[in-house]
N, C-alpha and C positions, 0 to 999 in steps of 0.2 A: 154527526158529524155529514154536510156536506161534502165534493165536493163540484169549486166555481168551474164552468166552463163560461166559450161564448155563449148561449143562449139560455144555458141551461146550470140551474144547483143541481148535484145528479143528488137526491138521499143513500148516507150508502149504513142508513142503518140496517139497513140490508145486506147481504149479499143483492151487485146486482152482476150482474149479467151480457160478455161486449160480444155478441160476433160474429168471428170472421169474414170481409168480404176481401178475394186475392183479385187483384185485375192481372195477375201473369200471369206467364206459360210454365214461370217454370217450378211454381213453390213447391216443399215437399208432399203435400200430398192434395192437394188437388190443384194441383197448375195446370190454368189456360178453361177450366172449369166457368171461371165466367165469365171469356170473351165477351167481346162488344159489351155495347151500351146495355141496348134490352134485355141482353142472359146476367151482368150484372147488376144492370134494376128490380127484373126479378127474383134472383135472391134477396139479395135488401128484400128486398118487400117480402119476402117466408121466414127471413128469419124475424122480420118484425111480428110474422102470424106465429109463430114458434115461442115466440117473449125475449127475445132479442129488448133486454133496454140503454146498451149504447150500438150502435156500426163498426167497424178498424177496417181503412179500408187501404192496401196497402197493394203498392202500384210497383216496388219492386221484392222480392225477391229476398230470405235476408237465409235460408236453408243452407246449411254448410257446408259448400263446397260453392256457392254463392256464386259469380258472375257480377263484380258492380255497370247498375242502371244506366248513361243521361242521363241528366235532368229534367231536360226536353224528351226525350222517350219516358220516361217516368211522368210529366204532365202531361203526350197526350193519354195514354191508359189512359191517369186517372180526375179529368177535369171533365171528361165530361160525362162521366159519373155523377159524378158530387155536383155539377149546376143541379146535373134533376130531381139529388141523394136528397138535397134539400132543404127540400118539400115538404117532408117525411114525417116531420116532425119528431127526431129523434135526437140525441147525441150524436157525432158523428165525429168519429178521432184519422185521425192520416200519420199512419204507419212511413216513415220518411225520417230522415239525419241532414236530407239537402234545406239552405237558407232558403233555396228562392222556390221551390217546391209549397214548403211551410208555409214563406207568405205570399202564396196567391192560393194555397187553400185559403187561409185565411180572410185571406180577402174576398175569396165567393164564399165565409159564412162556416165551417168551415171550427167543431167547437176545443178538439182537442189537438196538438200534436202530439206524435208516443213514438216518441225515436229511442233506435233502439244503441246509440250511443250515447246518450242523456247532453246532448245541446256539445256538445265537444267538436258537431264541426264547422267552422266557416261561415257565421253568419248568425249558426244559427242558434244562438243565447241573447243573440239580439232582438231574432225573429222573433222570437217569444219573448218575450220584454219588456218588446218594444206594445207587445199587443192587449189596451188594456185589463181583455180580459179573461182572453183565453188559458183549456183547461193544457196540462200534459204531466207526459205518462217519463220519469225522468231509468230506464230502464240500465244494469249492471251487464258489460258482456268485455269478455278477454280478447283480445287481436277481434277480426276481421272474418267475416261471412268467408270471407275462399276458403284460407288458414284455420279459424280459432280451433278446431278441433282436432287441430294435430299436433296438442301436445301441453294442452292449457295448464299447470303448476299454483302452486299457493302454499302458505302458511296454511290458513285458519280460514276459509274459502268463509265462511258466515259473517267476521272480525273484518276480510276486507271488502268484501261486497257491500254489508255496512256499512266498514268509512266509506267507500266509493261515494255509494248512496248519499250518504253527510253533504262531503264536500259541496255535491252538482248542486244539491237542494240548497246551502249557503249561497251558492253563483248568484243562483236567482237573488235568494233573501237580496244581497250586494246587489243587485238590480232595481227592487220594489217590487217584484211582483212576489206578490198574498205569498203565504203556505197556506193558503186554499183553497190554493188554483193546482197542486197539485200533488201528482199519485208515487208513488218508486216500487218498483221490478224489477228482482234480480232477473234477471235474462235468468232463466229457467233452460237450460241448453247452452246457452252462448258462452262455452269458454268452459266450460266446465266438464268432467267428469262422469257419470254415474253415481259414486258416490262423493262429487262435490256436490250434484241436483240430488243425494236425497240425505245429504248432509244441513241443507237451503231450506228440506222440509221439516227435517225434524226441528229443524231445529231454530222455525221461523221468527215465530216471538221475536225475537231478540232484536228481527229487521224492525219491528215495531214501539220499540223502544225510544228509533228518531221520533218518534209525532203521529207520520206519514201516514194516509192509507197503506194498502202493500194490495199491487192488482197481479196477480200469478197468467199462464199461460203453461198450463204437464198437455194442454189437448196433440192426440197425439203423435206426442217430443219419442227421441229413438233413447231415455232411457227406457219407457214405461214397455216398449218393444225388448232391454234384454233382464227384464221383468222380470216380463212372459215368454216371450220368444213369440210372441205373434210381428204380424209386416201390419204397413202403416194402417191399411188399413181394416186394421183388428184388434182397433185398439182404444175401442169407443166406452165401454167397462176403464181398461183399468186408470184413463183420463177420464173418465167420472169420481173412480174411486178419490183417485189425484186430489181433486181438484177439490174434491168436499174435506180432505183430509188439512186440506191450504185455508180448507177457511173454519176446520174446526184451531188449527193455529192461526185464525185471524185474519185473514186477508177482506179486501172490501172487493171483489172484482175481476171476473175469472176470465183468460182473454178463452174463449173453444170457436172450434168448429163445430159444435153439433147441435147444435142452443136445442133443442126443445127435450132430448136428453135430462139435458146439464137444469134445466125450468123444470121438471117433473123430482128428480129427484132433490134439489133443495126446496119441495115444497114438500116431498117427504118427511125430507131434515126440518120446514117451520112444522112439521104437521105432532113429531117427536119434545116440539119445545124448545127446533135450535133454528127455529129462522130468525135471528138475528146476527150480531158477528157479535161471539163471545171473547171478555170482557180482555188485557190480558193479565 
C-alpha cells in the first residue's frame, strides 16, 4: 500500500516515521525551540539525519488550552520555512485546519495536509479536493483545543471515532479524491480521557476495517504521564513503547518528536521479524 502525496508515493509496507517540526512559541513540549527560519531548517535537517521519512510542519499549537492563531500569523511562521524545506527531497506535511494556509502551502509544493479537524473548517474540503494529488490525514477530535479536555464523553469511543473517520473519508470520495491519498488518525489526546485513549490503542485494529492506513501520535502525550507519573520531558521511553504497540496493532505512520530513538526501536523490531505492518 502507498500513500499518494503531491511529490511522493510513500510506501507503507513498513512503518514510517513522521518527525514533528513545531514552528510555534507555545507547543506543549517544545514550544519556541525552533523559532526562526534557520533554527527550524536545522531541526528539519537533523530529523532527516535521524531517519525521519516525513516532516510535519506546524505553525499553530493544538495543545489542550491553546488559543487560536490568526491565519496571517500562521502563514508568517510557516511559509519562510516551507520555501526552504521543499528542497530537502522529503515529503512535507502541513499541520493546519485553515483553508487559506492549506492553499498557500500546497502552492509552494507541500505534499500533505494534516488536519486535526478532518477538513471540517470553512473551505478546507475544497482546498484539498481541488488539488490534483496532495495527500491528506483526517484526524478525529472532539471539541476545540481551548476546551477539548474539559469533559470529553462518548458512548463507545472506538465506534464513534471509526464512524466519524468513515464519514470524512466518504466526504472526500464524493469530491473525487482518490482513496490512496487518504490516511486517518484517531486523535490521541484530542477530546479524550486516559481511558478513551487506551481503548483506542487496545482496539486500534477496529479502525483498520475501513481500509485506510492509520497515522498515530502518542509522542509525549499526557496519557503517558498519567500512566507513568513522568513529566513531559521524561516520556521518551513510554512514547516509544506506545508507538511500537500501535505498530503491532497495524499503524502505518508514527508522528513523533524523538525521531532517532523511534527509528532505532523500529530497527530492532524489524530484526525480530516484525518489520512490516502486521496484517489485520
